[in-house]
C-alpha positions in Angstrom: 0.0 0.0 0.0 1.5 3.3 -1.1 0.5 6.9 -0.5 -1.3 7.3 -3.8 -3.4 4.2 -3.3 -4.4 5.2 0.3 -5.3 8.6 -1.0 -7.5 7.1 -3.8 -9.2 4.9 -1.1 -9.9 7.8 1.1 -11.2 9.9 -1.8 -13.6 7.0 -2.7 -14.9 6.9 0.8 -15.4 10.7 0.9 -17.2 10.6 -2.4 -19.5 7.8 -1.2 -18.2 5.4 -3.9 -16.9 3.1 -1.3 -18.3 2.1 2.0 -16.1 2.5 5.1 -16.4 -1.2 5.8 -15.0 -2.0 2.3 -12.1 0.4 2.9 -11.4 -1.2 6.2 -11.3 -4.7 4.5 -8.7 -3.4 2.1 -6.6 -1.9 4.8 -6.8 -4.8 7.2 -3.5 -6.4 6.1 -1.5 -3.3 7.0 1.2 -2.9 8.0 2.8 -6.4 8.0 2.1 -9.7 6.5 3.6 -12.8 8.1 4.9 -15.3 5.6 6.5 -17.3 8.5 10.0 -17.0 7.1 9.6 -13.3 6.5 7.4 -10.4 7.8 6.7 -8.3 4.8 6.6 -4.6 5.5 3.6 -3.4 3.5 3.7 0.1 5.2 7.2 1.1 4.0 6.0 3.1 1.1 3.6 5.2 3.3 6.5 6.0 5.7 9.4 6.4 3.2 7.8 6.9 -0.2 9.2 3.7 -1.6 8.3 0.0 -1.1 10.5 -2.4 0.8 13.4 -3.8 -1.2 14.2 -7.5 -1.2 17.9 -8.4 -0.5 18.1 -11.7 -2.3 21.5 -13.0 -1.2 21.1 -15.7 1.4 17.4 -16.3 0.5 16.2 -19.2 -1.6 14.6 -18.3 -5.0 11.2 -19.6 -3.6 11.5 -17.2 -0.6 12.4 -14.2 -2.8 9.5 -15.0 -5.1 7.0 -15.3 -2.3 8.1 -11.9 -0.8 8.1 -10.2 -4.2 4.7 -11.6 -5.2 3.1 -10.2 -2.0 4.7 -6.8 -2.5 3.6 -6.8 -6.1 -0.1 -6.9 -5.1 0.1 -3.3 -4.0 3.4 -1.7 -5.2 5.3 -0.9 -8.4 9.0 -0.6 -8.9 9.9 -3.4 -6.4 13.7 -3.9 -6.1 15.2 -7.4 -5.8 18.9 -6.6 -5.1 21.9 -9.0 -5.4 19.8 -11.3 -7.5 21.8 -14.3 -8.8 20.9 -16.5 -11.9 18.6 -18.8 -9.9 16.6 -15.9 -8.4 16.3 -14.2 -11.8 15.1 -17.4 -13.4 12.4 -17.8 -10.6 11.2 -14.3 -11.1 11.1 -14.6 -14.9 9.1 -17.7 -14.6 6.5 -16.1 -12.3 4.7 -14.1 -15.0 5.3 -10.9 -13.1 6.4 -7.9 -15.3 10.0 -7.2 -14.6 13.2 -5.7 -15.9 16.6 -7.4 -15.3 19.6 -5.2 -14.8 22.4 -7.7 -15.0 25.3 -5.4 -14.4 23.7 -4.0 -11.3 22.7 -7.6 -10.1 19.2 -6.2 -9.6 15.7 -6.9 -10.8 12.9 -4.3 -10.9 9.5 -6.0 -10.6 6.5 -4.2 -12.0 8.6 -1.4 -13.4 6.7 1.8 -13.9 8.0 4.7 -15.8 8.0 8.0 -13.9 9.4 11.4 -14.4 12.4 11.7 -12.1 12.7 14.7 -9.8 15.8 16.7 -8.9 19.1 15.3 -9.9 21.4 12.7 -8.4 24.8 12.3 -10.0 26.4 8.8 -9.8 30.2 9.0 -10.4 32.5 6.0 -10.6 36.2 6.1 -10.3 36.9 3.3 -12.7 35.2 0.8 -15.0 35.6 -1.9 -12.3 33.4 0.1 -10.0 30.5 0.2 -12.5 28.5 -2.7 -11.1 28.2 -1.0 -7.7 27.6 2.4 -9.4 24.8 0.8 -11.5 23.2 -0.7 -8.4 23.0 2.8 -7.1 21.9 4.4 -10.3 19.1 1.9 -11.1 17.9 2.0 -7.5 17.7 5.8 -7.5 15.8 5.8 -10.8 13.3 3.2 -9.5 12.8 5.4 -6.5 11.7 8.3 -8.7 14.8 10.4 -9.1 16.5 11.9 -12.2 19.9 10.3 -12.4 23.0 11.2 -14.4 25.9 8.7 -14.8 29.5 9.9 -14.9 31.8 6.9 -15.2 35.5 6.3 -15.2 36.4 9.7 -13.7 39.1 8.4 -11.3 41.9 10.3 -9.6 44.6 8.9 -11.9 43.5 11.5 -14.4 41.6 14.5 -12.9 41.1 15.9 -16.4 38.4 13.2 -16.7 36.5 14.7 -13.8 36.9 18.5 -14.3 34.7 18.7 -17.4 31.8 17.4 -15.3 32.0 20.0 -12.5 29.1 22.0 -13.8 26.8 18.9 -13.7 28.1 18.0 -10.2 27.2 21.4 -8.9 23.7 21.0 -10.3 23.0 17.8 -8.4 21.2 17.7 -5.1 23.3 14.7 -4.1 26.4 12.9 -5.5 27.1 9.2 -5.1 30.9 8.7 -5.5 31.8 5.1 -6.1 35.5 4.1 -5.7 38.5 6.4 -5.1 36.8 9.7 -5.7 34.9 11.1 -2.6 37.7 13.3 -1.1 38.4 14.9 -4.5 34.8 15.6 -5.2 34.0 16.7 -1.7 36.8 19.3 -2.0 35.5 20.7 -5.3 31.7 21.1 -4.8 29.2 22.2 -2.1 26.9 19.2 -2.6 26.4 16.3 -0.2 28.7 13.4 -1.3 27.8 9.8 -0.4 31.0 7.7 -0.6 30.8 4.1 -1.6 34.0 2.0 -1.1 34.2 -1.0 -3.4 35.8 -4.4 -2.9 37.9 -4.3 -6.1 41.6 -3.6 -6.0 45.1 -5.2 -5.6 47.0 -6.3 -2.6 46.4 -4.2 0.5 42.9 -3.1 -0.5 41.7 -5.8 1.9 38.4 -6.3 0.0 37.5 -2.6 0.3 38.5 -2.1 3.9 41.4 0.2 3.0 39.0 2.4 0.9 36.4 2.4 3.6 38.9 3.6 6.2 40.2 6.3 3.9 36.7 7.6 3.2 35.8 7.6 6.9 39.0 9.6 7.6 38.6 12.1 4.7 39.0 15.8 5.7 36.8 17.0 2.9 33.5 18.4 4.3 30.1 17.0 3.5 31.0 13.4 2.9 29.0 10.5 4.4 30.1 6.9 3.9 28.1 3.7 3.4 29.4 0.1 3.7 31.6 -1.6 1.1 29.8 -2.2 -2.3 26.5 -0.8 -0.8 25.2 0.9 -3.9 21.6 0.4 -2.7 22.2 2.1 0.6 23.9 5.1 -1.1 20.9 5.4 -3.4 18.4 5.3 -0.5 20.3 8.1 1.2 20.6 10.2 -2.0 16.9 9.6 -2.6 16.0 11.2 0.7 18.3 14.1 0.2 17.1 14.8 -3.4 13.4 14.5 -2.5 13.8 16.9 0.4 15.8 19.4 -1.7 13.3 19.2 -4.5 10.4 19.9 -2.1 12.2 23.0 -0.8 13.1 24.3 -4.2 
């Protein structure tokens, strides 16, 4: 149940087109449905503006399908993140409309086109960072934001980043994936959400070195999410962008 559907329900009751008892029957399942192995949050969209996302890693394809099927009864643009081949096959066999974003390891179930608001810039340091950047970009788009991708702008050649400064200064939030946040944070006055990635040689320690460097950055306005957490960065950028868009 999302805000638009609740508003339509209340308008129908106010207009006399729907009896209060019928409205109550439609609302009775809120806010949670217990599937025994999962308690599906059907109220998330009312609180946050977007439905609950399904993190697929560690769940069986059958569990993912059951959760997504329940969410799909009342929501559009449902995100199934970290979806492997078995999960994708189960979702594709369900008959539900969906769009697979293989590079982002993400499936959008019941995709609904919408005009994005504001602007979120997703910037990747290198091509190896693109899968995490794409998870962030696709997630932000599904949440109703206008997104611009600026890829392979790493610190090994700052001439690749400088031409994009005008666009970065237009964004309400910037997601910086890979070795970029300190540089961007020192050049623009926009909130920068830093995403360390697990790619790298030797002492990268699976992204721990990048995470610690970002946490210790002296550039102002930088916040940091966990390693490879493109979804979390997009969720934070979504809230910043929507708030900025309302104010403006």
